[in-house]
Structure formats: structure tokens, C-alpha cells
ZAMI-94332 format. One record per residue: residue in one letter; x, y, z of N, C-alpha, C, CB in turn; residue number from 1. Coordinates in steps of 0.1 Angstrom, whole numbers, plus 5000, padded with zeros to 4 digits. Glycine has a CB too. Layout:
N
ATOM;code;n.xx;n.yy;n.zz;ca.xx;ca.yy;ca.zz;c.xx;c.yy;c.zz;cb.xx;cb.yy;cb.zz;pos
ATOM;A;X;Y;Z;X;Y;Z;X;Y;Z;X;Y;Z;NUM
...
! end
This chain:
122
ATOM;code;n.xx;n.yy;n.zz;ca.xx;ca.yy;ca.zz;c.xx;c.yy;c.zz;cb.xx;cb.yy;cb.zz;pos
ATOM;Y;0372;8952;3339;0379;8942;3334;0394;8946;3333;0374;8939;3320;1
ATOM;L;0403;8937;3337;0418;8940;3336;0424;8929;3327;0424;8940;3350;2
ATOM;F;0433;8932;3319;0441;8921;3312;0451;8916;3321;0447;8926;3299;3
ATOM;G;0454;8903;3321;0464;8897;3329;0460;8897;3344;0478;8905;3327;4
ATOM;Q;0470;8896;3353;0467;8895;3367;0466;8909;3373;0478;8887;3374;5
ATOM;G;0469;8919;3366;0468;8933;3372;0478;8936;3383;0454;8934;3379;6
ATOM;E;0489;8930;3383;0499;8932;3393;0512;8940;3388;0504;8919;3398;7
ATOM;L;0513;8942;3375;0524;8950;3370;0522;8965;3374;0525;8948;3354;8
ATOM;P;0534;8971;3377;0533;8986;3382;0531;8995;3370;0545;8990;3390;9
ATOM;I;0524;9006;3374;0522;9017;3365;0523;9030;3373;0507;9015;3357;10
ATOM;S;0528;9041;3367;0530;9053;3373;0521;9064;3367;0544;9056;3373;11
ATOM;P;0508;9064;3370;0500;9074;3363;0503;9088;3367;0485;9071;3367;12
ATOM;I;0503;9097;3357;0508;9111;3359;0496;9120;3355;0521;9115;3352;13
ATOM;H;0493;9131;3363;0483;9140;3359;0488;9148;3347;0479;9150;3371;14
ATOM;G;0479;9152;3338;0483;9160;3326;0490;9172;3329;0471;9163;3318;15
ATOM;S;0486;9180;3340;0493;9193;3343;0507;9190;3349;0484;9201;3353;16
ATOM;D;0509;9179;3356;0522;9176;3361;0531;9172;3349;0522;9165;3371;17
ATOM;L;0525;9164;3340;0533;9161;3328;0537;9172;3320;0526;9151;3319;18
ATOM;A;0527;9181;3318;0530;9194;3310;0542;9201;3316;0518;9203;3309;19
ATOM;S;0542;9202;3329;0552;9210;3336;0566;9204;3334;0550;9210;3352;20
ATOM;I;0567;9191;3335;0580;9185;3333;0584;9185;3318;0579;9170;3339;21
ATOM;V;0575;9184;3309;0578;9185;3295;0584;9199;3291;0566;9181;3287;22
ATOM;V;0577;9209;3297;0582;9223;3294;0596;9224;3300;0573;9234;3301;23
ATOM;E;0598;9220;3312;0612;9221;3318;0622;9214;3310;0612;9215;3333;24
ATOM;A;0618;9201;3305;0628;9194;3297;0631;9201;3284;0623;9180;3295;25
ATOM;A;0620;9206;3278;0622;9213;3265;0632;9225;3267;0608;9217;3259;26
ATOM;E;0630;9232;3277;0638;9244;3280;0653;9240;3282;0633;9252;3292;27
ATOM;R;0655;9228;3287;0669;9223;3289;0674;9216;3277;0670;9214;3301;28
ATOM;G;0666;9214;3267;0671;9207;3254;0670;9192;3256;0685;9211;3251;29
ATOM;V;0662;9187;3265;0662;9172;3267;0651;9167;3257;0658;9169;3282;30
ATOM;S;0655;9157;3249;0646;9152;3239;0639;9138;3244;0653;9150;3226;31
ATOM;H;0644;9132;3254;0638;9120;3259;0637;9121;3274;0647;9107;3255;32
ATOM;L;0625;9116;3279;0622;9117;3293;0614;9106;3298;0615;9131;3296;33
ATOM;D;0619;9099;3309;0611;9088;3315;0605;9095;3328;0620;9076;3319;34
ATOM;V;0592;9096;3328;0586;9102;3340;0572;9096;3343;0583;9117;3336;35
ATOM;G;0570;9095;3356;0557;9090;3360;0551;9099;3371;0559;9075;3366;36
ATOM;G;0540;9096;3376;0533;9103;3386;0540;9100;3400;0518;9098;3387;37
ATOM;P;0535;9107;3411;0541;9106;3424;0541;9092;3430;0534;9115;3432;38
ATOM;H;0532;9083;3426;0531;9070;3432;0529;9059;3421;0519;9069;3441;39
ATOM;A;0538;9049;3422;0536;9037;3413;0526;9028;3420;0550;9029;3411;40
ATOM;M;0518;9021;3412;0508;9011;3418;0504;9001;3408;0495;9019;3424;41
ATOM;S;0498;8990;3412;0493;8980;3403;0480;8984;3397;0492;8967;3411;42
ATOM;Q;0477;8978;3386;0463;8981;3380;0452;8976;3390;0461;8973;3366;43
ATOM;N;0455;8965;3398;0445;8961;3407;0443;8972;3418;0450;8947;3414;44
ATOM;Q;0454;8979;3422;0452;8989;3432;0445;9001;3426;0466;8993;3437;45
ATOM;I;0447;9004;3414;0440;9015;3407;0425;9012;3406;0445;9017;3393;46
ATOM;A;0422;9000;3402;0408;8996;3401;0401;8997;3415;0407;8983;3396;47
ATOM;K;0407;8992;3425;0402;8992;3439;0400;9007;3444;0411;8985;3448;48
ATOM;M;0410;9016;3440;0408;9030;3444;0396;9036;3437;0420;9038;3440;49
ATOM;A;0393;9032;3424;0383;9038;3417;0369;9033;3423;0384;9034;3402;50
ATOM;F;0368;9020;3426;0356;9015;3433;0354;9022;3446;0357;9000;3435;51
ATOM;A;0365;9024;3454;0364;9030;3467;0359;9045;3466;0377;9030;3474;52
ATOM;A;0364;9052;3456;0361;9066;3454;0346;9067;3451;0369;9072;3443;53
ATOM;L;0340;9057;3444;0326;9057;3440;0317;9051;3451;0325;9050;3427;54
ATOM;G;0323;9045;3461;0316;9039;3472;0310;9026;3467;0305;9048;3477;55
ATOM;K;0316;9020;3458;0310;9007;3452;0319;8995;3457;0310;9007;3436;56
ATOM;N;0312;8983;3457;0319;8971;3460;0329;8968;3448;0309;8959;3461;57
ATOM;E;0340;8962;3452;0350;8959;3441;0345;8947;3433;0364;8955;3447;58
ATOM;R;0346;8949;3419;0343;8938;3410;0353;8939;3399;0328;8940;3404;59
ATOM;I;0364;8931;3401;0375;8931;3391;0375;8917;3385;0389;8934;3399;60
ATOM;T;0374;8917;3371;0375;8905;3363;0388;8905;3356;0363;8904;3354;61
ATOM;H;0397;8895;3357;0409;8894;3350;0407;8886;3337;0420;8889;3360;62
ATOM;V;0411;8892;3326;0409;8885;3313;0424;8881;3310;0403;8895;3302;63
ATOM;P;0426;8868;3307;0439;8863;3304;0445;8871;3292;0439;8848;3301;64
ATOM;L;0458;8873;3293;0465;8881;3282;0463;8873;3268;0481;8882;3285;65
ATOM;W;0464;8860;3268;0462;8853;3256;0449;8855;3249;0465;8839;3258;66
ATOM;L;0439;8856;3258;0425;8858;3253;0424;8872;3247;0414;8857;3264;67
ATOM;G;0430;8882;3253;0430;8896;3248;0437;8896;3234;0437;8905;3257;68
ATOM;K;0448;8889;3233;0455;8889;3220;0447;8883;3209;0469;8882;3221;69
ATOM;V;0440;8872;3213;0431;8865;3203;0420;8875;3199;0424;8852;3210;70
ATOM;L;0414;8882;3209;0403;8892;3205;0408;8903;3196;0397;8898;3219;71
ATOM;V;0420;8908;3199;0426;8919;3190;0428;8913;3176;0439;8924;3196;72
ATOM;F;0434;8901;3175;0437;8895;3162;0423;8893;3154;0444;8882;3164;73
ATOM;L;0414;8888;3161;0401;8885;3154;0394;8899;3150;0392;8878;3164;74
ATOM;A;0394;8909;3159;0388;8922;3155;0395;8928;3143;0389;8931;3167;75
ATOM;K;0408;8928;3143;0416;8933;3132;0412;8926;3119;0431;8932;3134;76
ATOM;N;0411;8913;3119;0408;8905;3107;0394;8905;3103;0413;8891;3109;77
ATOM;L;0385;8910;3112;0371;8911;3108;0366;8925;3105;0363;8906;3119;78
ATOM;G;0376;8933;3102;0373;8947;3098;0372;8958;3108;0361;8947;3090;79
ATOM;F;0376;8955;3120;0374;8965;3131;0387;8971;3135;0368;8958;3143;80
ATOM;R;0397;8972;3125;0410;8977;3128;0410;8991;3133;0418;8976;3115;81
ATOM;S;0402;9000;3128;0402;9014;3133;0396;9015;3147;0393;9022;3123;82
ATOM;Q;0388;9006;3152;0382;9007;3165;0389;9000;3175;0368;9002;3164;83
ATOM;I;0399;8992;3172;0406;8983;3181;0418;8989;3189;0410;8972;3174;84
ATOM;G;0422;9001;3184;0434;9008;3190;0434;9009;3205;0435;9021;3185;85
ATOM;P;0424;9014;3212;0424;9015;3227;0425;9001;3233;0411;9021;3231;86
ATOM;L;0418;8992;3228;0419;8979;3234;0433;8973;3233;0409;8970;3226;87
ATOM;E;0439;8975;3221;0453;8970;3219;0462;8977;3228;0458;8972;3204;88
ATOM;F;0460;8991;3230;0469;8998;3239;0468;8992;3253;0465;9013;3240;89
ATOM;F;0456;8990;3258;0455;8985;3272;0461;8971;3273;0440;8985;3276;90
ATOM;L;0459;8963;3263;0465;8950;3263;0480;8950;3265;0461;8942;3250;91
ATOM;V;0486;8958;3257;0501;8960;3257;0505;8965;3271;0506;8969;3245;92
ATOM;A;0498;8976;3275;0501;8982;3288;0499;8973;3300;0493;8995;3290;93
ATOM;S;0491;8963;3298;0489;8953;3309;0499;8943;3309;0475;8947;3308;94
ATOM;S;0508;8942;3299;0517;8931;3298;0532;8936;3301;0517;8925;3285;95
ATOM;I;0534;8949;3303;0547;8954;3306;0547;8962;3318;0553;8962;3294;96
ATOM;C;0559;8964;3324;0560;8973;3336;0560;8988;3331;0575;8970;3345;97
ATOM;M;0552;8996;3336;0550;9009;3332;0553;9019;3343;0536;9011;3326;98
ATOM;S;0562;9016;3352;0566;9025;3362;0577;9033;3357;0570;9017;3375;99
ATOM;A;0579;9046;3363;0589;9055;3359;0593;9064;3370;0584;9063;3347;100
ATOM;P;0603;9071;3369;0607;9080;3380;0595;9089;3384;0619;9088;3376;101
ATOM;A;0594;9091;3397;0583;9099;3402;0585;9114;3400;0581;9096;3417;102
ATOM;Y;0573;9120;3396;0573;9134;3395;0559;9139;3397;0578;9138;3381;103
ATOM;G;0558;9151;3401;0544;9157;3403;0538;9156;3417;0535;9152;3393;104
ATOM;E;0527;9162;3419;0521;9162;3432;0507;9157;3431;0522;9175;3438;105
ATOM;K;0500;9157;3420;0486;9153;3419;0486;9138;3418;0479;9160;3406;106
ATOM;T;0478;9132;3427;0477;9118;3428;0464;9113;3421;0477;9113;3443;107
ATOM;L;0465;9100;3418;0453;9094;3411;0441;9093;3421;0456;9080;3406;108
ATOM;V;0444;9090;3434;0433;9089;3443;0426;9103;3444;0439;9084;3458;109
ATOM;Q;0434;9113;3444;0427;9127;3445;0419;9129;3433;0438;9138;3446;110
ATOM;Y;0423;9125;3421;0416;9127;3409;0403;9118;3409;0424;9122;3396;111
ATOM;F;0404;9106;3414;0392;9097;3415;0382;9104;3425;0395;9083;3420;112
ATOM;E;0386;9108;3436;0377;9115;3446;0371;9127;3441;0384;9118;3458;113
ATOM;N;0378;9135;3433;0373;9147;3427;0362;9143;3416;0383;9155;3421;114
ATOM;E;0365;9134;3409;0355;9129;3398;0343;9124;3405;0362;9119;3389;115
ATOM;A;0344;9116;3415;0333;9110;3422;0324;9122;3428;0337;9100;3434;116
ATOM;R;0330;9132;3434;0322;9143;3439;0315;9150;3427;0332;9153;3447;117
ATOM;R;0322;9152;3416;0316;9158;3404;0304;9150;3399;0325;9160;3394;118
ATOM;L;0305;9137;3399;0294;9128;3395;0282;9130;3404;0299;9114;3394;119
ATOM;E;0285;9131;3417;0274;9132;3426;0266;9145;3425;0280;9132;3440;120
ATOM;R;0274;9156;3420;0267;9169;3418;0258;9169;3405;0277;9180;3417;121
ATOM;D;0263;9161;3396;0256;9162;3382;0244;9154;3382;0264;9157;3371;122
! end
């Protein structure tokens, strides 16, 4: 499931690439940093990559942003406030451009392929 149309860009960055740039920035005294992974892509592209890595047919369902907002509102008001954080994060992330200057070498497709191989072994 994806909120919205899944076309807004995002620049996923691997944790080790992020750690490297953060250390470099801290050593230079930089307190704010906009950084993304080596490739910007849409959420639809990310979902398609994940299905491809698993050798599965693509099944992407787009949930309208307004419906996601209603679900978050209802969940918060029905006492699920502490459990709704991840859903609210993905809802917000799906409604804004999250691309940033490219950094790093580890790509998301490499990560997906490595995880798929690990799942096959387990």
C-alpha cells in the first residue's frame, strides 16, 4: 500500500553512508545537512524494485491521502495514539518531496537484492 499516487521523489540513503556523511559534517562543525542516497526515485519505483527483487508480481494499491488522514485522526481519537506514529510518518512522507543532494554508494536496489538472497537462505 502507498499513500497518494506514489510519484513524489525520495532519496533513500543507506545507514552506513549516512553515518559517514554525518561524521564528516560533525568534524567540520556543520550543524544542518540535507543529504540523500545516490539515486532519487518515486515510491512507485521503490515498490516495483522490491517486488522485482523478490521475483513477485507487482501489486501496488494507492490509498488516497485524504483517507490516510482520516484513518490517523480516527486512530488517535480512539486511543491508538502511541501505535499510530509509523503510519503518520509514512502519510506525511508520501505527501512531500523527500529528495536531497546525492551522497553515498550503496543503492536501494542492492539492498533489496541482498535481502531477497538472505530470505532465500533462511
